[in-house]
VMD Tcl script that builds the backbone (N, CA, C; Angstrom):
set m [mol new atoms 333]
animate dup $m
set s [atomselect $m all]
$s set {name element resname resid chain x y z} {
  {N N MET 1 A 117.943 219.283 31.512}
  {CA C MET 1 A 116.542 219.600 31.535}
  {C C MET 1 A 116.004 219.522 32.965}
  {N N GLU 2 A 116.501 218.545 33.715}
  {CA C GLU 2 A 116.087 218.465 35.113}
  {C C GLU 2 A 116.518 219.704 35.883}
  {N N ALA 3 A 117.715 220.220 35.559}
  {CA C ALA 3 A 118.223 221.414 36.233}
  {C C ALA 3 A 117.313 222.616 35.989}
  {N N GLU 4 A 116.584 222.580 34.889}
  {CA C GLU 4 A 115.659 223.661 34.578}
  {C C GLU 4 A 114.270 223.425 35.151}
  {N N GLY 5 A 114.113 222.342 35.922}
  {CA C GLY 5 A 112.850 222.084 36.600}
  {C C GLY 5 A 111.963 221.035 35.975}
  {N N LEU 6 A 112.408 220.420 34.878}
  {CA C LEU 6 A 111.612 219.375 34.252}
  {C C LEU 6 A 111.653 218.126 35.117}
  {N N ILE 7 A 110.505 217.502 35.317}
  {CA C ILE 7 A 110.413 216.298 36.144}
  {C C ILE 7 A 110.118 215.113 35.236}
  {N N PHE 8 A 110.951 214.093 35.311}
  {CA C PHE 8 A 110.761 212.877 34.525}
  {C C PHE 8 A 110.129 211.815 35.407}
  {N N LYS 9 A 109.075 211.190 34.921}
  {CA C LYS 9 A 108.442 210.062 35.607}
  {C C LYS 9 A 108.621 208.852 34.698}
  {N N THR 10 A 109.569 207.979 35.040}
  {CA C THR 10 A 109.826 206.810 34.206}
  {C C THR 10 A 109.268 205.562 34.889}
  {N N SER 11 A 109.092 204.519 34.107}
  {CA C SER 11 A 108.555 203.251 34.612}
  {C C SER 11 A 107.284 203.487 35.412}
  {N N CYS 12 A 106.446 204.328 34.881}
  {CA C CYS 12 A 105.217 204.710 35.561}
  {C C CYS 12 A 104.070 204.583 34.572}
  {N N GLU 13 A 103.050 203.847 34.948}
  {CA C GLU 13 A 101.914 203.653 34.066}
  {C C GLU 13 A 100.748 204.504 34.543}
  {N N VAL 14 A 100.347 205.460 33.692}
  {CA C VAL 14 A 99.224 206.333 34.037}
  {C C VAL 14 A 97.958 205.493 34.081}
  {N N GLY 15 A 97.228 205.652 35.145}
  {CA C GLY 15 A 96.019 204.865 35.350}
  {C C GLY 15 A 96.249 203.689 36.272}
  {N N LYS 16 A 97.503 203.331 36.464}
  {CA C LYS 16 A 97.854 202.227 37.359}
  {C C LYS 16 A 98.696 202.752 38.522}
  {N N ASP 17 A 99.830 203.365 38.209}
  {CA C ASP 17 A 100.727 203.880 39.252}
  {C C ASP 17 A 100.332 205.280 39.707}
  {N N ILE 18 A 99.719 206.024 38.826}
  {CA C ILE 18 A 99.262 207.384 39.140}
  {C C ILE 18 A 98.077 207.689 38.235}
  {N N SER 19 A 97.101 208.398 38.766}
  {CA C SER 19 A 95.910 208.697 37.962}
  {C C SER 19 A 96.136 209.963 37.139}
  {N N ALA 20 A 95.367 210.086 36.075}
  {CA C ALA 20 A 95.445 211.284 35.241}
  {C C ALA 20 A 95.075 212.514 36.064}
  {N N LYS 21 A 94.112 212.377 36.954}
  {CA C LYS 21 A 93.710 213.501 37.811}
  {C C LYS 21 A 94.860 213.936 38.712}
  {N N GLU 22 A 95.577 212.973 39.286}
  {CA C GLU 22 A 96.733 213.324 40.129}
  {C C GLU 22 A 97.770 214.108 39.331}
  {N N LEU 23 A 98.022 213.679 38.105}
  {CA C LEU 23 A 98.980 214.390 37.271}
  {C C LEU 23 A 98.516 215.819 36.997}
  {N N LEU 24 A 97.251 215.956 36.634}
  {CA C LEU 24 A 96.723 217.290 36.339}
  {C C LEU 24 A 96.703 218.177 37.579}
  {N N ASP 25 A 96.513 217.574 38.757}
  {CA C ASP 25 A 96.554 218.337 40.012}
  {C C ASP 25 A 97.974 218.778 40.362}
  {N N GLN 26 A 98.969 217.984 39.997}
  {CA C GLN 26 A 100.355 218.242 40.397}
  {C C GLN 26 A 101.122 219.128 39.414}
  {N N PHE 27 A 100.697 219.178 38.152}
  {CA C PHE 27 A 101.479 219.857 37.128}
  {C C PHE 27 A 100.630 220.840 36.334}
  {N N ASP 28 A 101.279 221.892 35.863}
  {CA C ASP 28 A 100.599 222.878 35.022}
  {C C ASP 28 A 100.371 222.345 33.614}
  {N N ALA 29 A 101.258 221.484 33.164}
  {CA C ALA 29 A 101.136 220.896 31.832}
  {C C ALA 29 A 101.567 219.440 31.908}
  {N N VAL 30 A 100.888 218.605 31.169}
  {CA C VAL 30 A 101.233 217.191 31.065}
  {C C VAL 30 A 101.469 216.914 29.590}
  {N N VAL 31 A 102.658 216.419 29.261}
  {CA C VAL 31 A 103.013 216.153 27.874}
  {C C VAL 31 A 103.135 214.652 27.687}
  {N N LEU 32 A 102.348 214.102 26.784}
  {CA C LEU 32 A 102.408 212.676 26.482}
  {C C LEU 32 A 103.296 212.496 25.264}
  {N N THR 33 A 104.354 211.731 25.425}
  {CA C THR 33 A 105.275 211.505 24.313}
  {C C THR 33 A 105.351 210.017 24.029}
  {N N VAL 34 A 104.400 209.560 23.284}
  {CA C VAL 34 A 104.373 208.141 22.923}
  {C C VAL 34 A 104.710 208.019 21.449}
  {N N GLY 35 A 105.502 207.052 21.132}
  {CA C GLY 35 A 105.896 206.839 19.744}
  {C C GLY 35 A 105.117 205.699 19.131}
  {N N ALA 36 A 105.097 205.697 17.838}
  {CA C ALA 36 A 104.449 204.615 17.110}
  {C C ALA 36 A 105.417 203.441 17.034}
  {N N MET 37 A 105.071 202.353 17.637}
  {CA C MET 37 A 105.933 201.177 17.613}
  {C C MET 37 A 105.711 200.337 16.366}
  {N N GLN 38 A 104.594 200.558 15.681}
  {CA C GLN 38 A 104.320 199.832 14.444}
  {C C GLN 38 A 104.607 200.757 13.269}
  {N N PRO 39 A 105.572 200.399 12.423}
  {CA C PRO 39 A 105.903 201.274 11.298}
  {C C PRO 39 A 104.828 201.238 10.220}
  {N N ARG 40 A 104.825 202.268 9.419}
  {CA C ARG 40 A 103.937 202.325 8.259}
  {C C ARG 40 A 104.782 202.001 7.042}
  {N N ASP 41 A 104.552 200.852 6.476}
  {CA C ASP 41 A 105.347 200.421 5.321}
  {C C ASP 41 A 104.928 201.224 4.094}
  {N N LEU 42 A 105.887 201.500 3.254}
  {CA C LEU 42 A 105.620 202.240 2.034}
  {C C LEU 42 A 105.915 201.366 0.820}
  {N N PRO 43 A 105.031 201.369 -0.154}
  {CA C PRO 43 A 105.246 200.557 -1.358}
  {C C PRO 43 A 106.182 201.276 -2.337}
  {N N VAL 44 A 107.465 201.331 -1.979}
  {CA C VAL 44 A 108.436 202.006 -2.836}
  {C C VAL 44 A 109.453 200.995 -3.353}
  {N N GLU 45 A 109.982 201.283 -4.526}
  {CA C GLU 45 A 110.964 200.400 -5.131}
  {C C GLU 45 A 112.182 200.271 -4.216}
  {N N GLY 46 A 112.603 199.043 -3.969}
  {CA C GLY 46 A 113.787 198.787 -3.150}
  {C C GLY 46 A 113.503 198.597 -1.675}
  {N N ARG 47 A 112.253 198.764 -1.255}
  {CA C ARG 47 A 111.907 198.630 0.162}
  {C C ARG 47 A 112.309 197.256 0.725}
  {N N ASP 48 A 112.282 196.233 -0.112}
  {CA C ASP 48 A 112.557 194.872 0.343}
  {C C ASP 48 A 114.031 194.478 0.229}
  {N N LEU 49 A 114.900 195.412 -0.142}
  {CA C LEU 49 A 116.321 195.104 -0.291}
  {C C LEU 49 A 117.007 194.947 1.059}
  {N N LYS 50 A 118.060 194.135 1.066}
  {CA C LYS 50 A 118.853 193.959 2.275}
  {C C LYS 50 A 119.470 195.308 2.659}
  {N N GLY 51 A 119.378 195.640 3.936}
  {CA C GLY 51 A 119.947 196.896 4.419}
  {C C GLY 51 A 118.943 198.029 4.539}
  {N N VAL 52 A 117.696 197.789 4.120}
  {CA C VAL 52 A 116.639 198.796 4.268}
  {C C VAL 52 A 115.813 198.402 5.484}
  {N N HIS 53 A 115.769 199.285 6.482}
  {CA C HIS 53 A 115.128 198.955 7.752}
  {C C HIS 53 A 114.197 200.067 8.209}
  {N N PHE 54 A 113.255 199.698 9.045}
  {CA C PHE 54 A 112.430 200.689 9.732}
  {C C PHE 54 A 113.235 201.267 10.891}
  {N N ALA 55 A 112.961 202.508 11.224}
  {CA C ALA 55 A 113.678 203.202 12.294}
  {C C ALA 55 A 113.632 202.430 13.605}
  {N N MET 56 A 112.465 201.936 13.980}
  {CA C MET 56 A 112.322 201.300 15.291}
  {C C MET 56 A 113.064 199.970 15.386}
  {N N GLU 57 A 113.348 199.336 14.255}
  {CA C GLU 57 A 114.172 198.116 14.299}
  {C C GLU 57 A 115.521 198.445 14.927}
  {N N PHE 58 A 116.125 199.524 14.447}
  {CA C PHE 58 A 117.437 199.896 14.964}
  {C C PHE 58 A 117.337 200.505 16.359}
  {N N LEU 59 A 116.418 201.437 16.574}
  {CA C LEU 59 A 116.353 202.131 17.868}
  {C C LEU 59 A 116.025 201.181 19.018}
  {N N THR 60 A 115.128 200.233 18.784}
  {CA C THR 60 A 114.807 199.245 19.820}
  {C C THR 60 A 116.031 198.398 20.138}
  {N N GLN 61 A 116.736 197.970 19.108}
  {CA C GLN 61 A 117.952 197.172 19.333}
  {C C GLN 61 A 119.017 197.995 20.052}
  {N N GLN 62 A 119.140 199.259 19.701}
  {CA C GLN 62 A 120.134 200.105 20.351}
  {C C GLN 62 A 119.824 200.239 21.845}
  {N N ASN 63 A 118.564 200.400 22.192}
  {CA C ASN 63 A 118.175 200.452 23.610}
  {C C ASN 63 A 118.529 199.145 24.312}
  {N N ARG 64 A 118.304 198.022 23.649}
  {CA C ARG 64 A 118.650 196.722 24.234}
  {C C ARG 64 A 120.159 196.564 24.385}
  {N N ARG 65 A 120.907 197.028 23.372}
  {CA C ARG 65 A 122.370 196.979 23.486}
  {C C ARG 65 A 122.829 197.801 24.690}
  {N N ASN 66 A 122.293 198.991 24.833}
  {CA C ASN 66 A 122.678 199.861 25.949}
  {C C ASN 66 A 122.321 199.248 27.299}
  {N N ALA 67 A 121.262 198.460 27.338}
  {CA C ALA 67 A 120.840 197.796 28.579}
  {C C ALA 67 A 121.509 196.438 28.755}
  {N N LYS 68 A 122.439 196.094 27.849}
  {CA C LYS 68 A 123.170 194.821 27.899}
  {C C LYS 68 A 122.231 193.621 27.788}
  {N N GLN 69 A 121.152 193.777 27.002}
  {CA C GLN 69 A 120.216 192.682 26.776}
  {C C GLN 69 A 120.618 191.916 25.526}
  {N N TYR 70 A 120.360 190.629 25.533}
  {CA C TYR 70 A 120.728 189.762 24.419}
  {C C TYR 70 A 119.598 189.722 23.394}
  {N N PHE 71 A 119.982 189.683 22.131}
  {CA C PHE 71 A 119.043 189.355 21.056}
  {C C PHE 71 A 119.811 188.642 19.968}
  {N N GLU 72 A 119.108 187.906 19.162}
  {CA C GLU 72 A 119.721 187.035 18.166}
  {C C GLU 72 A 120.605 187.813 17.194}
  {N N PRO 73 A 121.834 187.355 16.975}
  {CA C PRO 73 A 122.757 188.063 16.068}
  {C C PRO 73 A 122.230 188.214 14.648}
  {N N GLU 74 A 121.473 187.233 14.163}
  {CA C GLU 74 A 121.016 187.303 12.774}
  {C C GLU 74 A 119.963 188.396 12.529}
  {N N ILE 75 A 119.381 188.944 13.586}
  {CA C ILE 75 A 118.410 190.029 13.398}
  {C C ILE 75 A 119.016 191.400 13.711}
  {N N ARG 76 A 120.286 191.440 14.046}
  {CA C ARG 76 A 120.916 192.710 14.413}
  {C C ARG 76 A 120.992 193.661 13.230}
  {N N VAL 77 A 120.669 194.907 13.497}
  {CA C VAL 77 A 120.841 195.982 12.526}
  {C C VAL 77 A 122.060 196.758 12.992}
  {N N LYS 78 A 123.122 196.718 12.197}
  {CA C LYS 78 A 124.362 197.384 12.585}
  {C C LYS 78 A 124.754 198.389 11.515}
  {N N ALA 79 A 125.332 199.493 11.972}
  {CA C ALA 79 A 125.766 200.530 11.044}
  {C C ALA 79 A 127.234 200.874 11.233}
  {N N THR 80 A 127.936 200.060 11.996}
  {CA C THR 80 A 129.347 200.325 12.257}
  {C C THR 80 A 130.128 200.372 10.953}
  {N N ALA 81 A 130.901 201.440 10.773}
  {CA C ALA 81 A 131.757 201.647 9.599}
  {C C ALA 81 A 130.967 201.687 8.290}
  {N N LYS 82 A 129.719 202.185 8.337}
  {CA C LYS 82 A 128.894 202.273 7.133}
  {C C LYS 82 A 128.390 203.699 6.958}
  {N N ASN 83 A 128.152 204.063 5.709}
  {CA C ASN 83 A 127.456 205.311 5.408}
  {C C ASN 83 A 125.972 205.032 5.496}
  {N N VAL 84 A 125.231 205.888 6.176}
  {CA C VAL 84 A 123.816 205.643 6.422}
  {C C VAL 84 A 122.990 206.798 5.872}
  {N N LEU 85 A 121.912 206.465 5.201}
  {CA C LEU 85 A 120.963 207.466 4.733}
  {C C LEU 85 A 119.669 207.271 5.511}
  {N N VAL 86 A 119.188 208.327 6.139}
  {CA C VAL 86 A 117.916 208.299 6.859}
  {C C VAL 86 A 116.901 209.046 6.009}
  {N N ILE 87 A 115.865 208.360 5.592}
  {CA C ILE 87 A 114.798 208.980 4.810}
  {C C ILE 87 A 113.648 209.251 5.760}
  {N N GLY 88 A 113.327 210.486 5.908}
  {CA C GLY 88 A 112.312 210.912 6.859}
  {C C GLY 88 A 112.919 211.950 7.775}
  {N N GLY 89 A 112.256 212.271 8.813}
  {CA C GLY 89 A 112.797 213.324 9.668}
  {C C GLY 89 A 112.156 213.331 11.032}
  {N N GLY 90 A 112.069 214.502 11.587}
  {CA C GLY 90 A 111.508 214.675 12.908}
  {C C GLY 90 A 112.434 214.110 13.969}
  {N N ASP 91 A 111.872 213.889 15.141}
  {CA C ASP 91 A 112.661 213.394 16.264}
  {C C ASP 91 A 113.233 212.011 15.996}
  {N N THR 92 A 112.481 211.168 15.320}
  {CA C THR 92 A 112.979 209.819 15.043}
  {C C THR 92 A 114.198 209.869 14.136}
  {N N GLY 93 A 114.152 210.710 13.117}
  {CA C GLY 93 A 115.305 210.862 12.233}
  {C C GLY 93 A 116.523 211.381 12.978}
  {N N SER 94 A 116.309 212.347 13.865}
  {CA C SER 94 A 117.408 212.882 14.676}
  {C C SER 94 A 117.956 211.817 15.608}
  {N N ASP 95 A 117.063 211.053 16.241}
  {CA C ASP 95 A 117.499 209.961 17.127}
  {C C ASP 95 A 118.336 208.950 16.354}
  {N N LEU 96 A 117.886 208.615 15.149}
  {CA C LEU 96 A 118.626 207.655 14.336}
  {C C LEU 96 A 120.027 208.155 14.039}
  {N N CYS 97 A 120.132 209.383 13.556}
  {CA C CYS 97 A 121.456 209.908 13.209}
  {C C CYS 97 A 122.359 209.951 14.429}
  {N N TRP 98 A 121.841 210.402 15.546}
  {CA C TRP 98 A 122.660 210.460 16.769}
  {C C TRP 98 A 123.131 209.063 17.153}
  {N N ASN 99 A 122.229 208.093 17.118}
  {CA C ASN 99 A 122.585 206.722 17.489}
  {C C ASN 99 A 123.528 206.087 16.483}
  {N N PHE 100 A 123.303 206.311 15.191}
  {CA C PHE 100 A 124.205 205.758 14.188}
  {C C PHE 100 A 125.610 206.301 14.378}
  {N N GLU 101 A 125.723 207.613 14.542}
  {CA C GLU 101 A 127.045 208.209 14.701}
  {C C GLU 101 A 127.698 207.769 16.008}
  {N N SER 102 A 126.907 207.612 17.069}
  {CA C SER 102 A 127.453 207.148 18.349}
  {C C SER 102 A 127.910 205.705 18.297}
  {N N SER 103 A 127.290 204.911 17.407}
  {CA C SER 103 A 127.643 203.495 17.333}
  {C C SER 103 A 128.699 203.206 16.270}
  {N N GLY 104 A 129.268 204.260 15.695}
  {CA C GLY 104 A 130.405 204.043 14.807}
  {C C GLY 104 A 130.161 204.086 13.330}
  {N N SER 105 A 129.016 204.623 12.895}
  {CA C SER 105 A 128.843 204.738 11.444}
  {C C SER 105 A 129.779 205.827 10.934}
  {N N ILE 106 A 130.131 205.742 9.674}
  {CA C ILE 106 A 131.035 206.721 9.075}
  {C C ILE 106 A 130.331 208.072 8.974}
  {N N GLU 107 A 129.090 208.041 8.501}
  {CA C GLU 107 A 128.351 209.279 8.293}
  {C C GLU 107 A 126.863 208.962 8.237}
  {N N CYS 108 A 126.062 209.854 8.777}
  {CA C CYS 108 A 124.609 209.715 8.688}
  {C C CYS 108 A 124.090 210.912 7.916}
  {N N ASN 109 A 123.386 210.652 6.837}
  {CA C ASN 109 A 122.864 211.713 5.979}
  {C C ASN 109 A 121.351 211.752 6.058}
  {N N PRO 110 A 120.803 212.709 6.806}
  {CA C PRO 110 A 119.327 212.829 6.823}
  {C C PRO 110 A 118.848 213.414 5.511}
  {N N ASP 111 A 117.755 212.880 5.011}
  {CA C ASP 111 A 117.205 213.370 3.748}
  {C C ASP 111 A 115.913 214.093 4.028}
}
mol reanalyze $m
mol bondsrecalc $m
mol representation Tube
mol addrep $m
């Protein structure tokens, strides 16, 4: 994407490190890609069963694993050698399947 001219600004806080006006002056388009860090729980049967997790539980841990950061083993969400069903979709569902398959799950089935 960078080869096609896309510019990534990481570890940058708009309003602190750069103003919104500066961004609008420098670029033809500004795309804000912020994710919801707080999940929306659903009152569905089985939601409280062991092995049912919110997407961000796994994705946040995967980012920490990739950065070699420590977190408590008892809270780890692991999918190694498991069949995984992802309920939902969009970019988060795609991210989950890619990460599950990269971390050794047997199969990821998006629903």
